[in-house]
Residue frames relative to the residue before (quaternion, step in Angstrom):
aa qw qx qy qz dx dy dz
M 1.0000 0.0000 0.0000 0.0000 0.00 0.00 0.00
Q 0.4943 0.7056 -0.4097 0.2999 3.56 1.20 -0.53
G 0.8096 0.2576 -0.1396 0.5086 3.60 0.83 -0.89
T 0.4197 0.7244 -0.4484 0.3132 3.55 1.30 0.12
P 0.3587 -0.7363 0.5236 0.2346 3.61 -0.73 0.98
K 0.5601 -0.5887 0.4634 0.3536 3.49 -1.28 0.47
A 0.4969 -0.6013 0.5296 0.3332 3.54 -1.25 0.53
D 0.6687 -0.5129 0.3520 0.4073 3.58 -1.20 0.46
Y 0.6660 0.4949 -0.3209 0.4567 3.58 0.90 -0.87
Q 0.6261 0.5274 -0.3491 0.4560 3.61 1.09 -0.56
K 0.6274 0.5388 -0.3236 0.4598 3.53 1.10 -0.82
V 0.6349 0.5416 -0.3210 0.4478 3.56 1.03 -0.82
T 0.7672 0.3940 -0.2004 0.4647 3.58 0.87 -0.97
T 0.8031 0.2693 -0.1398 0.5129 3.62 1.07 -0.63
G 0.5527 -0.6285 0.3931 0.3808 3.61 1.23 -0.10
H 0.5633 -0.6288 0.4450 0.2988 3.56 -1.35 0.13
A 0.5453 0.6892 -0.3794 0.2893 3.57 1.18 -0.58
E 0.7707 0.3403 -0.1967 0.5016 3.59 0.81 -0.96
S 0.5152 -0.6176 0.4906 0.3353 3.57 -1.24 0.44
Q 0.6521 -0.4900 0.3795 0.4366 3.54 -1.27 0.21
L 0.6220 0.5356 -0.3438 0.4561 3.61 1.03 -0.72
E 0.6494 0.5090 -0.3147 0.4692 3.60 0.92 -0.80
M 0.6350 0.5268 -0.3117 0.4714 3.55 1.02 -0.88
C 0.6866 0.4907 -0.2889 0.4520 3.59 0.87 -0.95
K 0.6242 0.5329 -0.3413 0.4581 3.60 1.05 -0.72
K 0.6539 0.5159 -0.3222 0.4499 3.61 1.04 -0.72
I 0.7704 0.3491 -0.2087 0.4909 3.62 1.01 -0.65
H 0.3865 0.7328 -0.4688 0.3064 3.60 1.28 0.14
L 0.2753 -0.7670 0.5586 0.1546 3.55 -0.85 0.94
P 0.4321 -0.6721 0.5262 0.2910 3.61 -0.99 0.74
L 0.6840 -0.4867 0.3489 0.4166 3.58 -1.25 0.42
S 0.6276 0.5533 -0.3506 0.4208 3.59 0.94 -0.81
A 0.6252 0.5339 -0.3454 0.4524 3.63 1.06 -0.65
Y 0.6273 0.5271 -0.3370 0.4637 3.57 1.03 -0.76
K 0.6431 0.5206 -0.3170 0.4636 3.52 0.96 -0.89
D 0.6635 0.4960 -0.3027 0.4713 3.59 0.93 -0.87
L 0.6564 0.5053 -0.3168 0.4619 3.62 0.95 -0.83
K 0.6534 0.4968 -0.3261 0.4690 3.59 0.96 -0.81
K 0.6388 0.5296 -0.3290 0.4509 3.58 0.93 -0.83
Y 0.6634 0.5016 -0.2968 0.4693 3.57 0.99 -0.88
A 0.6394 0.5219 -0.3149 0.4687 3.58 1.00 -0.89
D 0.6455 0.5202 -0.3193 0.4591 3.56 0.92 -0.89
K 0.6438 0.5322 -0.3165 0.4495 3.56 0.98 -0.92
K 0.7271 0.4197 -0.2197 0.4969 3.60 1.06 -0.84
G 0.4789 -0.6825 0.4307 0.3454 3.61 1.24 -0.06
I 0.4826 0.6433 -0.4338 0.4063 3.56 1.16 0.64
L 0.4247 -0.6863 0.5253 0.2697 3.59 -0.95 0.86
F 0.2696 -0.7667 0.5638 0.1471 3.61 -0.67 1.09
L 0.0381 -0.7948 0.6055 -0.0169 3.57 -0.82 1.03
S 0.0099 -0.7751 0.6312 0.0264 3.53 -1.26 0.40
T 0.3109 -0.7304 0.5785 0.1875 3.57 -1.22 0.53
P 0.1610 -0.7996 0.5719 0.0872 3.61 -0.37 1.16
F 0.2608 -0.7896 0.5415 0.1235 3.56 -0.95 0.88
D 0.7882 0.1507 -0.0920 0.5895 3.58 1.28 -0.07
A 0.7257 -0.4596 0.2951 0.4184 3.54 -1.33 0.28
P 0.6658 0.4935 -0.3469 0.4392 3.68 0.84 -0.80
S 0.6280 0.5272 -0.3389 0.4614 3.60 1.10 -0.62
I 0.6210 0.5253 -0.3403 0.4719 3.57 1.09 -0.69
D 0.6221 0.5374 -0.3361 0.4596 3.55 1.05 -0.78
T 0.6029 0.5588 -0.3340 0.4612 3.57 1.08 -0.77
L 0.6846 0.4807 -0.2844 0.4684 3.54 0.88 -0.97
E 0.6268 0.5246 -0.3402 0.4649 3.56 1.04 -0.69
D 0.6187 0.5421 -0.3308 0.4626 3.57 1.06 -0.72
L 0.6950 0.4528 -0.2605 0.4941 3.56 1.13 -0.69
K 0.3330 -0.7839 0.4572 0.2562 3.58 1.36 -0.12
L 0.1532 0.7949 -0.5652 0.1591 3.54 0.81 1.06
P 0.4308 -0.7239 0.4760 0.2528 3.60 -0.95 0.81
I 0.7886 0.1463 -0.0645 0.5937 3.58 1.23 -0.36
Y 0.1829 -0.7733 0.6011 0.0848 3.55 -1.09 0.82
K 0.2850 -0.7304 0.5922 0.1860 3.58 -1.17 0.53
I 0.2502 -0.7484 0.5973 0.1435 3.57 -0.83 1.04
P 0.4174 -0.7166 0.4946 0.2600 3.60 -0.77 1.00
S 0.5995 -0.6138 0.3817 0.3438 3.57 -1.06 0.78
G 0.6225 0.5616 -0.3354 0.4296 3.58 1.16 -0.60
E 0.6925 0.4630 -0.2711 0.4823 3.58 1.25 -0.22
V 0.3619 0.7573 -0.4817 0.2519 3.60 1.26 0.04
T 0.7598 0.3608 -0.1858 0.5079 3.59 0.98 -0.82
N 0.5415 0.5826 -0.4156 0.4412 3.60 1.28 0.13
L 0.1947 -0.8505 0.4831 0.0737 3.50 0.35 1.36
P 0.6318 0.5054 -0.3675 0.4587 3.69 0.88 -0.67
Y 0.6108 0.5467 -0.3355 0.4642 3.59 1.05 -0.80
L 0.6944 0.4739 -0.2744 0.4669 3.54 0.86 -0.98
R 0.6858 0.5130 -0.2742 0.4374 3.54 0.93 -1.00
E 0.7809 0.3785 -0.1860 0.4609 3.57 0.79 -1.02
N 0.7648 0.4244 -0.2132 0.4353 3.60 0.94 -0.76
W 0.7367 0.4573 -0.2513 0.4302 3.62 1.07 -0.24
K 0.3210 0.7832 -0.4774 0.2359 3.51 1.26 0.41
T 0.7357 0.4309 -0.2302 0.4691 3.58 1.05 -0.66
A 0.5008 0.6844 -0.4171 0.3269 3.58 1.27 -0.26
Q 0.3316 -0.7329 0.5631 0.1891 3.54 -0.89 0.94
K 0.7779 0.0042 0.0372 0.6273 3.53 1.05 -0.98
V 0.1154 -0.7958 0.5944 0.0098 3.53 -1.09 0.81
I 0.1991 -0.6934 0.6780 0.1409 3.48 -1.26 0.72
L 0.1629 -0.7912 0.5861 0.0634 3.58 -0.69 1.13
S 0.2231 -0.7682 0.5910 0.1041 3.56 -0.55 1.17
T 0.2860 -0.8334 0.4547 0.1300 3.61 -0.65 0.99
G 0.1547 -0.8359 0.5177 0.0966 3.62 1.14 -0.44
M 0.7986 -0.2531 0.2074 0.5051 3.52 -0.68 -1.13
A 0.3335 0.7626 -0.4971 0.2450 3.60 1.18 0.38
T 0.4304 -0.6597 0.5477 0.2822 3.53 -1.20 0.59
L 0.6713 -0.4672 0.3710 0.4398 3.59 -1.28 0.23
K 0.6340 0.5360 -0.3248 0.4529 3.57 0.98 -0.85
E 0.6677 0.4930 -0.2987 0.4711 3.61 0.90 -0.93
I 0.6321 0.5140 -0.3370 0.4720 3.61 1.00 -0.73
G 0.6440 0.5291 -0.3106 0.4570 3.58 0.98 -0.86
V 0.6464 0.5023 -0.3063 0.4858 3.59 0.97 -0.91
A 0.6495 0.5074 -0.3289 0.4610 3.64 0.87 -0.88
L 0.6502 0.5132 -0.3261 0.4556 3.60 0.87 -0.84
N 0.6682 0.4856 -0.3104 0.4705 3.58 0.93 -0.82
V 0.6361 0.5126 -0.3405 0.4655 3.63 0.96 -0.79
L 0.6525 0.5060 -0.3163 0.4670 3.60 0.91 -0.85
A 0.6581 0.5022 -0.3116 0.4666 3.60 0.94 -0.88
N 0.6783 0.4927 -0.2889 0.4622 3.58 0.95 -0.84
A 0.6292 0.5078 -0.3116 0.4992 3.59 1.26 -0.49
G 0.6781 -0.5269 0.2893 0.4228 3.61 1.18 -0.16
T 0.5593 0.5695 -0.4167 0.4350 3.61 1.20 0.00
K 0.4046 -0.7156 0.5135 0.2460 3.60 -0.71 1.04
K 0.5613 -0.6371 0.4109 0.3321 3.56 -0.92 0.90
E 0.6586 0.5102 -0.3214 0.4501 3.57 1.01 -0.73
N 0.6609 0.4728 -0.3053 0.4964 3.60 1.28 -0.14
I 0.6012 0.5154 -0.3675 0.4877 3.58 1.24 0.29
T 0.1343 -0.7604 0.6330 0.0556 3.54 -0.84 1.06
V 0.2146 -0.7809 0.5773 0.1045 3.58 -0.75 1.05
L 0.2181 -0.7893 0.5664 0.0932 3.54 -0.80 1.08
H 0.3288 -0.6724 0.6206 0.2339 3.56 -1.06 0.77
C 0.0066 0.8249 -0.5612 0.0682 3.56 -0.58 1.17
N 0.1949 -0.7211 0.6474 0.1512 3.47 -1.33 0.38
T 0.3467 -0.7772 0.4879 0.1943 3.59 -0.85 0.86
E 0.6131 0.5152 -0.3772 0.4653 3.60 1.19 0.13
Y 0.0663 -0.8109 0.5814 -0.0083 3.58 -0.72 1.11
P 0.5011 -0.3403 -0.7762 0.1746 1.54 -1.36 2.07
T 0.5398 -0.6348 0.4556 0.3132 3.55 -1.14 0.65
P 0.4235 -0.6756 0.5289 0.2906 3.61 -0.78 0.97
F 0.6158 -0.5912 0.3822 0.3538 3.56 -0.98 0.85
E 0.6770 0.5047 -0.3104 0.4367 3.60 0.89 -0.85
D 0.6958 0.4604 -0.2715 0.4797 3.64 1.23 -0.28
V 0.3996 0.7474 -0.4511 0.2797 3.59 1.32 -0.06
N 0.0498 0.8685 -0.4930 0.0110 3.61 0.89 -1.01
L 0.0015 0.8455 -0.5329 0.0340 3.60 0.67 1.06
R 0.5748 0.5866 -0.3976 0.4091 3.65 1.12 -0.38
A 0.5094 0.6423 -0.4290 0.3794 3.56 1.22 -0.31
M 0.5588 0.6049 -0.3915 0.4106 3.60 1.15 -0.53
L 0.6399 0.5254 -0.3224 0.4588 3.57 1.04 -0.72
T 0.6732 0.4919 -0.2909 0.4692 3.56 1.08 -0.74
I 0.7558 0.4074 -0.2484 0.4484 3.60 0.78 -0.87
R 0.4675 0.6840 -0.4640 0.3136 3.60 1.17 -0.11
T 0.7932 0.0928 -0.0633 0.5985 3.59 1.14 -0.51
P 0.0193 -0.8360 0.5482 0.0128 3.63 0.43 1.14
């Protein structure tokens, strides 16, 4: 992430001066905030979800005893991340972003081989441009990716 440029929408909302890493450090939530958010969500009857991008973040979610985790679309092709970090996941939401059907299929197999049952994996049709232009929404893609 150190050299990763900001997306255009991030530049609009946070400016050009700071790096993406600096921006993320400013908005990073401490563990205590996650605990507070989960407690509040539980009180309101809302399922608390989070998207971990690394092993320590997955450990945090395990500490919170979340019943479902969301895998970020940027990690669909990070097979070691999928293989090593999802052994304890009961249910998973797989965000697909710019992944190809083949990459989605490989990710599903890696998750299944790591111990996540395929019926416990929900695949999301995602677009990585925010806001998504109407002509790029392509809702029919959901029919295609439901069984890659």
